[in-house]
N, C-alpha and C positions, 0 to 999 in steps of 0.2 A: 729687388733691390734691399740693400742693407738698412738695418733700420735709422744709421745714422746720415744716410742721405736723404736729402730733401726732396720732393716729388716735381721741382723745378728745375726748367732747363737754364740756359747761361741769361736767359732773357726775364727770368722769374716767372715763366709760362709754367702753367703745368704739364705734368708728363714727363721731364727729362730729369735731368741730373743738375744739383747746384756744385758748381765745382769751388766756391769759397771756401777758403782755408782748411783746404784738407789735400790729399795726396792724391794725386795720378795715378789710376793702376792700371795693370792691363784687362781688366774686365771692363774699364772706362773706355779705355782704346778700341777693345771690340765692339762696344755699343756706338762709339760714336760712327764707325766705320759702318755699320749694321744701317745707323739712321740716314747715314750722308749717300748709301748705295740703294737707291732704291730698286727692288728686284733681288737683292741680295739676300740670302737666307744667313741667319746667326751663322750657319757651320762655313758659309762661302767667308764673310767675314772675317771669322777667327782664322781662318786658313791665309787671307790675305795678311793679317796682324802678324800671326805666328812666320809666315816667310819672309817678312820685310825686317823683323826683329832678327831672325836666324841669318839672315844674308849680309845685315851689319854685325852680328856678332862675329862671323865667317869672316870677315874681312879684315875684323882687328885683330883677329886669332891669328892671321894670316900677315900683321905688320902694316897693312895699307892703313891708308887714311879714308874717313870717310866725310865727304862733302856734304852735306844738304842745305840747298840754296834756303835763302830764310830763315834757318834755324840755326845751322852753325856747322862746325867740323869737330871729329873725334880722332884725335893722331895718339898712336902710340909709340911712346920716346924710352929711349934707353938710357939709364941713369947709371953712371958709373959707381965700382965700388969705395967708399971712405970710409973715414975715421968718424964714430959718433962718440960722442961726450954724453954721462950719466951727468945733470945738471946738477943733482944733488950733491954726487960725490965726487963728480970729477974723473970718476973712471972711464978711462976709452976702451969702447967696442967697435970691432970690424962690421961696417956695414955691408952686404953683399951687392954687387952688381943687380940690377932688376929691372922690369919693362913696366912703365906707369901710363896709364890710359889718362889724355888730357882730353878737357873740351872747350872750345874759343866760341864762343855765340857770335852770332851773325851782328852787323849792324842795327839790321830790322827788329831782331829780336831784342836786344839791348833796349832799343828805343818803342819797342812794344810795353814791354817791363816795365819800365821807367814812364809810361802812359804817355809818351810823346807821339807826334805822326812822324813816322818810319819812312815816308815818301818826302815829306820834306827837308828832313835832317840828311837824305841821301842825295835829295835834287835828280831823284827820277823816278818814272813812272813804275806803276807793278802791274807790268801788262808783258807778255810774251809779245805782241806783236811789235813792242817796240827795237826790237831785237837786242843783240848784244852790246851789252854798256860796256864803255872804256874802265879799264881798273889802272887805278893809281898805284904806283910799286913805290916803294919806302926803303931805305938803304939802313935796313936796322942792323 
């Protein structure tokens, strides 16, 4: 454990990590998988996390959309070339076409970040047993 890490878990109990006011790192993810998976070795936990991250990165490199339920959607978008201007001088500069990565958080994640109960906001249970839920489509 690094010196800047407290020896408490998210509930304030001894023996875990205090995740308040800090950045979640790859090492934190490895620790969370290790703790959540009884019988997993640290090497196996690392392999799980690394494989998941590699698969997500590979899919995005191929231009695929990555949807993680109750978390959000990563998408690669193409930006057209355009003319940009230096705001100080007004000089024009060409901006080349490029690919950008976007992330759209799920309504459940947004609600959780805002301290709201996501289940009440979405009006549906957080259970796989409930079966597929209807999706409202909008004309954007």
